[in-house]
N, C-alpha and C positions, 0 to 999 in steps of 0.2 A: 284056106289060111286066114286066122282071124286078124282083124286089124289092131294094132298096137294102140292102146289108149295113152293119151297125153294130157297134161295138168294144164288147164286153160288159166293164164294168168293175165289175161287181158283186162279182168275187171280191177286187178291191183294196179295195174298200169294206168288205167283211167283214173283210180282214185288219187294217185300220186300225180298225176296231170292235172288235177282239179286244184284250182288256187284256194277256193273255200276251205276244201277238206285238208290241205296243207297247214293252213292258218289254225283251223280247229285242233289238228293234231300237234301242231307247234305249242298252242296254248295249252293242251293237256300235259305235254311234256314239261312245259316250263313250270305249269302248277306243281307237278309231283316233285320236280327239283327243288322249288321254293319249300314245298311241305317237308321234304326230306332234310333240307339244310336247317329249317326252324326247329324241327325235332333233334336233330344232332346237336344244335347249339342248346337246347333245354336239356338234353341228356348231359351235356358236358356241364352245364351250370349245376344240375341237381348231383352229379358226381362230386364236383367241388363242395357242396354244401353238406354232403354225406361225410366227405373226407374231413371238412372243417368240424363236423360234429364228432367223428371219430377222434380225430387228432386232439380235440379240445383247445383249438388255437386262439379262441377269443380271449382278449386281454380284458382282465376285471381289476378294479381298485376296491379293497377291502377296508373300511373304515370303522370306527367304534364309537357308539354312543355309552357313555358312562354314567353310573349312578353310585354316589357313596353313601354307604349307611354308616352311622357313627353311633358307637357305645360307649358310655363313660362310666367310670366305677372309682372308688377309691378305698385304700385299705391302710390301717396303722399297724405297724409291724415292730416287733420289740427288737432291741438289740441281739444280734447272733442268731435270730429267728428268720423263718421264711414262710410265705403263704402261697397258696395256689388258688389262682382265680380262674373259674371255668365260664366260657361263653358258648351257648349253643347256636350253631349255624344249620338252618335247614331251609327248605323249599318255601317256607312261608315268609322268609325275608325278601324273596325275589319279586321283582315285577315281572309280568308275562313277557316271555321271550328273552329274558336276561339270564346270564351265567354268573357265577363267582370267578373274578379273575385273580384276586389277591387280597392278602390281610396285612394291613399296617398297624403295628402297636407302638404308642408313645408312652413312655413312663417319665412322669415329671414329678419334682418335690423341690421344696426350699427349705431350708433350716428353720425349724419351727419351735424350737425349744425356747426361745426368748431368752436365752442366757448370753450375757456379753462375752464377746470373743469365743464363742463356741463355733468352731469349724464345721463345714458341711459333712453330712454323714455320707458313707458309703452305700449305694445301691445297686443291687445286681438283678437282671432280668433275663428270663428264658422261656422261649416257646416250646414246650414240651413235645417232643416228637411222640405221636401216637397214631390211632387209625384214622384221624382225620383224612379225607381225600385230598391230598394235595401233592404238590411237587417237592418233595422233602430233599431232593438231593440237587435241585436248581442251584447254579453258582451264584445266582443273584439274591439268594436268601440271606437274611442276616437274622439268626434265630437266638444270638445270645449278646448281651452287652452290659457295660457297667459305667457308674459314673460316681466320682468322689469330690466333685466340685459344685453340684447342684444343677449341672447342665441335664438336659434330657436325654433319655435313652430311647433310640430308634430301633424298632425290630420289624422285619418283613419276612413274609412268607408268601410264594406264589402258589396258586391253587389251580388254575387252568393251565394245561401244556402250552408252552411257548408264548402265552399272552403278557404282551409288555405296554398294550395300549397304542402302539404305534401303527400308524396306516402301512398296509402292505399290498403287494401287486402279485397277482396270480393268473393263470389261464384255465379255462373250462368252457363247456358249451351251453351252460345255463347258470342261472342264480342258485338253484338248489345244489347243484354240484359244488360251486366254489364255497359255498357256506356250510357244507356238511362238517368241516373240521371244527367250526365254531359254534357248534350246536349240541355238543355232547353234553349229556346230563349228568349230575352226581359230583362233580368236581367241587370241593370246598364244603361238602356237608361232613357234620360231624361235631366234635367238642373242641374248641380252641382252648388249651390249658395254658397260662402263663404262671411261671413261678417267679416270685419276686423275694428277694433276701435283703437284709438291712444289718449293717454293721456301723453303730454309732461313734462318733468321735465326741469325747467330752472336753468341755471347757477347762482351761487351765486354772481358773478360778477354784480354790478348794470348796467343796460342798455343792459344786454346781454339776449336776450330773444331767446327762441327756441319754435316756434308756429306751427311745422309740422315735419312728419317723412316719409321716403319712405320705403315701405315694399315691398320686393321681393316675389313672390308666384311661388311656383313649384308644378304642380300637375303631378303625376305618377299614370297612369291607369294601372293596371295588367291585361292582358288578358292570357287565357290559353287555351290549347287544350289537353284532356284526351287521352291517350294510354294504351290500355289493353294487357297484356302479360299472357300466361300461361305455 
């Protein structure tokens, strides 16, 4: 009859009974526990960073640097007549990195007949809707106006979507993302057409007729560059 084999654990018992071995074992276990804890914290931190990127939860402030381009002109218009003045707006007017934000037009005049008691003439102005790339339906536009007392006429047309020059706040994970909506090209390009009409008012003095008026035109084109800070 064969002898039954038995597992000899005496070596293991001696190992655990050895204080030096116990210290080494405890050190190794402690090392791996610290290593595991550090990696877990790093993983949690990375997950939070990834979540921050995905969610875009970084706060940004968007400000704007503006440059205003000014164009002037004048026109003499006869009684009952109208004139159309055309101003070309293209990329050559822009400084690098800037976009067209909006256009303001001022029409001004004074009674220039020199006739005593001659009342101020009536002047009418309109920005003609055409294919100029602008926000034609923006509620802040003022596309037409008139004056019969010599006061200036102010017309406005917004060209870039939602641009009003005011700082704004947004969220995003980097500067490129939050500036995307302010870096679109093409807005404001085209021909600005301004129609100006005149109706003169004659002096009550017989023989003193006023049959024309000089109107001064000032076009201010607002250009902007968006800057993001966090």
